[in-house]
Legacy VTK file of the C-alpha trace (Angstrom):
# vtk DataFile Version 3.0
C-alpha trace
ASCII
DATASET POLYDATA
POINTS 294 float
0.000 0.000 0.000
1.286 3.451 -0.900
0.836 6.580 1.121
-2.432 8.524 0.863
-2.272 11.091 -1.972
-1.925 13.972 0.477
0.608 12.272 2.726
3.857 13.913 3.745
6.719 12.466 5.691
9.003 14.877 7.483
11.734 13.331 9.584
13.793 15.649 11.757
17.439 14.884 12.363
16.868 12.208 14.931
17.237 8.960 12.978
20.622 7.366 13.357
22.579 4.745 11.480
25.560 3.311 13.305
25.550 6.263 15.667
25.300 8.894 12.924
22.361 11.261 12.663
20.484 11.178 9.388
19.525 14.502 7.814
15.913 15.503 7.306
14.017 13.658 4.592
10.887 14.790 2.781
8.499 12.889 0.542
6.178 14.602 -1.876
2.638 13.387 -2.320
2.102 10.871 -5.085
1.604 12.589 -8.427
-1.817 11.731 -9.825
-2.244 12.132 -13.552
-6.012 11.661 -13.276
-6.429 14.606 -10.896
-7.982 17.665 -12.516
-6.528 21.165 -12.643
-8.052 24.379 -13.939
-6.709 26.288 -16.915
-7.748 29.328 -18.917
-7.090 28.870 -22.674
-6.540 32.608 -23.161
-3.521 32.389 -20.835
-2.312 28.820 -21.290
-2.290 28.470 -25.071
-0.531 31.774 -25.896
2.379 30.682 -23.697
2.709 27.533 -25.807
2.504 29.678 -28.935
5.338 31.883 -27.665
7.540 28.795 -27.315
6.635 27.681 -30.835
7.461 31.115 -32.293
10.797 31.221 -30.463
11.745 27.785 -31.754
10.828 28.676 -35.338
12.906 31.858 -35.097
15.840 29.845 -33.746
15.636 27.557 -36.774
15.460 30.585 -39.080
18.659 32.009 -37.593
20.729 28.817 -37.391
19.351 26.770 -40.310
17.522 29.226 -42.601
17.514 26.775 -45.512
15.377 24.412 -43.405
12.555 26.806 -42.483
10.259 26.167 -45.464
10.522 22.332 -45.487
10.331 22.296 -41.675
7.086 24.291 -41.610
5.571 22.267 -44.449
6.372 18.906 -42.879
5.302 20.047 -39.414
1.888 21.115 -40.689
1.461 17.704 -42.308
2.462 16.029 -39.047
-0.059 17.921 -36.921
-2.806 17.119 -39.415
-1.842 13.439 -39.308
-1.871 13.517 -35.499
-5.325 15.082 -35.494
-6.664 12.087 -37.358
-5.838 9.940 -34.327
-7.752 12.110 -31.841
-11.457 11.460 -32.106
-12.820 14.766 -30.799
-14.346 17.751 -32.595
-12.097 20.495 -33.912
-11.090 23.265 -31.540
-9.625 25.513 -34.222
-12.708 27.704 -34.654
-12.751 28.656 -30.975
-8.998 29.150 -30.820
-8.928 31.397 -33.870
-10.428 34.083 -31.684
-7.127 34.109 -29.813
-4.981 34.034 -32.966
-6.993 35.545 -35.837
-3.914 35.813 -38.091
-2.826 32.196 -37.695
-1.226 30.426 -40.636
-2.381 26.975 -41.711
0.480 25.466 -39.684
-0.425 27.439 -36.555
-4.105 26.557 -36.946
-3.280 22.839 -37.162
-1.025 23.135 -34.135
-3.654 25.002 -32.107
-6.250 22.413 -33.026
-3.907 19.653 -31.871
-3.259 21.388 -28.530
-6.971 21.996 -28.001
-7.826 18.364 -28.609
-5.106 17.142 -26.244
-6.632 19.386 -23.594
-10.090 18.074 -24.406
-11.182 21.669 -24.979
-13.092 22.024 -28.227
-15.557 24.834 -27.592
-16.502 27.522 -25.144
-15.174 30.879 -24.059
-11.339 30.817 -24.061
-11.362 33.437 -21.286
-13.237 31.158 -18.878
-11.630 28.507 -16.694
-11.917 24.886 -17.793
-10.846 21.661 -16.103
-8.352 19.178 -17.519
-6.523 16.167 -16.113
-2.930 16.745 -15.087
-1.799 14.116 -17.585
-3.619 15.809 -20.470
-2.136 19.165 -19.468
1.314 17.545 -19.471
0.753 16.108 -22.949
-0.442 19.476 -24.285
2.643 21.143 -22.868
5.181 18.619 -24.155
3.907 16.904 -27.287
3.850 19.866 -29.712
7.443 20.761 -28.792
8.503 17.128 -29.174
7.023 16.913 -32.664
8.626 20.229 -33.636
12.013 18.877 -32.602
11.447 15.522 -34.247
10.356 17.173 -37.495
13.473 19.324 -37.549
15.571 16.165 -37.080
13.848 14.614 -40.097
14.530 17.701 -42.209
18.194 18.380 -41.376
19.352 15.106 -39.812
20.157 14.134 -36.249
23.816 15.211 -36.306
22.900 18.821 -37.045
19.547 18.898 -35.254
20.542 17.769 -31.758
23.108 20.524 -31.055
20.649 23.069 -32.466
17.919 21.778 -30.145
20.194 22.033 -27.120
21.342 25.555 -27.941
17.696 26.568 -28.257
16.855 25.067 -24.858
19.875 26.803 -23.312
18.800 30.158 -24.755
15.119 29.657 -23.857
15.876 28.832 -20.237
18.259 31.767 -19.913
15.657 34.142 -21.367
12.599 32.926 -19.473
13.978 31.999 -16.028
13.913 34.565 -13.253
17.376 34.949 -11.744
17.698 35.448 -8.007
21.321 35.799 -6.901
20.166 36.641 -3.380
19.290 32.996 -2.706
21.608 31.826 0.048
21.425 28.111 -0.720
19.135 25.691 -2.625
16.487 25.827 0.130
14.060 27.212 -2.457
13.812 23.717 -3.943
13.492 22.146 -0.513
10.620 24.472 0.414
8.899 23.762 -2.915
8.453 20.155 -1.822
5.728 21.366 0.523
3.663 22.631 -2.406
0.191 21.271 -2.906
0.584 20.000 -6.481
3.436 18.010 -7.980
4.296 16.471 -11.320
6.675 14.063 -9.594
6.706 11.632 -6.689
10.064 12.035 -5.034
12.128 11.683 -1.896
14.521 14.482 -0.984
17.310 14.681 1.554
19.115 17.815 2.699
22.679 16.567 2.955
23.913 19.850 4.431
23.745 23.513 3.584
24.512 23.824 -0.080
23.558 20.311 -1.230
20.123 18.707 -1.619
19.541 15.342 -3.291
16.288 14.235 -4.909
15.265 10.704 -5.864
12.350 10.959 -8.316
10.370 7.730 -8.398
7.647 8.842 -10.762
7.331 11.767 -13.167
4.302 12.690 -15.273
6.636 14.107 -17.914
8.383 10.752 -18.234
5.034 8.920 -18.206
3.891 11.072 -21.117
7.087 11.039 -23.154
8.425 7.486 -22.783
5.941 5.974 -25.291
7.170 8.322 -28.048
9.589 6.934 -30.578
12.679 9.151 -30.231
14.088 8.865 -26.680
16.959 11.269 -27.380
14.615 14.054 -28.422
12.204 13.245 -25.590
15.068 13.591 -23.119
16.317 16.814 -24.729
12.842 18.335 -24.577
12.350 17.575 -20.893
15.228 16.503 -18.634
18.028 18.373 -20.406
16.410 21.740 -19.715
16.835 21.284 -15.961
20.563 22.004 -16.244
20.420 25.464 -17.881
17.348 26.348 -15.832
19.081 25.690 -12.501
22.109 27.690 -13.661
19.814 30.540 -14.736
18.050 30.665 -11.362
21.348 31.344 -9.613
24.817 31.108 -11.186
26.093 29.564 -7.952
23.818 26.536 -8.375
24.957 23.400 -10.186
22.772 20.407 -11.016
24.204 16.908 -11.316
22.406 13.751 -12.439
23.416 10.341 -13.757
20.060 8.562 -14.215
16.582 9.493 -15.433
13.231 7.749 -15.639
12.985 9.111 -19.178
15.969 7.005 -20.223
14.632 3.859 -18.580
16.437 4.057 -15.245
14.596 3.027 -12.055
14.580 6.637 -10.781
16.116 10.050 -11.403
19.083 10.854 -9.161
19.281 14.624 -9.025
21.391 16.817 -6.785
21.568 20.607 -6.540
24.822 22.073 -5.237
25.672 25.632 -4.198
29.278 26.505 -5.051
29.427 28.900 -2.087
28.870 26.129 0.462
30.557 23.032 -0.977
34.238 22.319 -1.458
33.682 20.450 -4.712
30.830 19.416 -7.000
30.574 15.704 -6.282
27.454 13.768 -7.158
26.126 11.644 -4.246
26.712 7.917 -4.432
24.261 5.452 -5.932
24.072 3.888 -2.460
22.660 7.101 -1.015
19.876 7.281 -3.592
19.129 3.584 -3.172
18.846 4.100 0.574
16.077 6.664 0.075
13.864 3.840 -1.178
10.852 3.960 -3.443
8.040 3.777 -0.908
6.167 6.791 -2.235
6.093 5.858 -5.900
LINES 1 295
294 0 1 2 3 4 5 6 7 8 9 10 11 12 13 14 15 16 17 18 19 20 21 22 23 24 25 26 27 28 29 30 31 32 33 34 35 36 37 38 39 40 41 42 43 44 45 46 47 48 49 50 51 52 53 54 55 56 57 58 59 60 61 62 63 64 65 66 67 68 69 70 71 72 73 74 75 76 77 78 79 80 81 82 83 84 85 86 87 88 89 90 91 92 93 94 95 96 97 98 99 100 101 102 103 104 105 106 107 108 109 110 111 112 113 114 115 116 117 118 119 120 121 122 123 124 125 126 127 128 129 130 131 132 133 134 135 136 137 138 139 140 141 142 143 144 145 146 147 148 149 150 151 152 153 154 155 156 157 158 159 160 161 162 163 164 165 166 167 168 169 170 171 172 173 174 175 176 177 178 179 180 181 182 183 184 185 186 187 188 189 190 191 192 193 194 195 196 197 198 199 200 201 202 203 204 205 206 207 208 209 210 211 212 213 214 215 216 217 218 219 220 221 222 223 224 225 226 227 228 229 230 231 232 233 234 235 236 237 238 239 240 241 242 243 244 245 246 247 248 249 250 251 252 253 254 255 256 257 258 259 260 261 262 263 264 265 266 267 268 269 270 271 272 273 274 275 276 277 278 279 280 281 282 283 284 285 286 287 288 289 290 291 292 293
């Protein structure tokens, strides 16, 4: 039996192993993809459109010869994907948000709307959607954009271009806070009400926090897709430039991910100001955290 969905475990520094005190451990609640969340299309979908526009511009700058075939093939892909989703079209409602949309953008908007299960109604009102569907709507269009670019220009050229885009996107969209004194921001976030992961975290000492992620909705959504390298680039890879953008003193290390088929993600955030060296915790430490909240 797992823990109740709202369960938390907070252990103060009183456990001991062979006379040594164990640091505090926290468990997040189990992530539930069937739980519903509220979203407002007029806010949610334009943010996805901004990402799409930025990616297209990145392609135009770094591979201008690929823009026309990329856009043509991507429109065909979204139309093919729509054939596999048996819900009415959402494009007519979404056109109110983007009246100047091209045929490609219209197909993409329709695909996003169908993933969200939103096909009609006022885009300025709140609507409910499952957390898993919201995750798919957030990740799948970007995945297919990246995969289509790979098909057009080849993997050797596409993968570095994808990573430079993710680096630039994270640097441009992440709020930097150099006043943070250590990675406690991430520790405190574990007490949030909603999570896309089920994880166990341990504060090793000031300046180093380790996280064992046992389940991740992003990995659940992306693993069935047929290009693991692109799926990883579009999700897990972005954690590295994002952490660096939050505070240049922070460094993320990781050797395993659920996305790549490992039993868990072993993530650690270090603060250069409080550690002598950036050393990833041992596999034994992550194993010792167990998987009892997955």
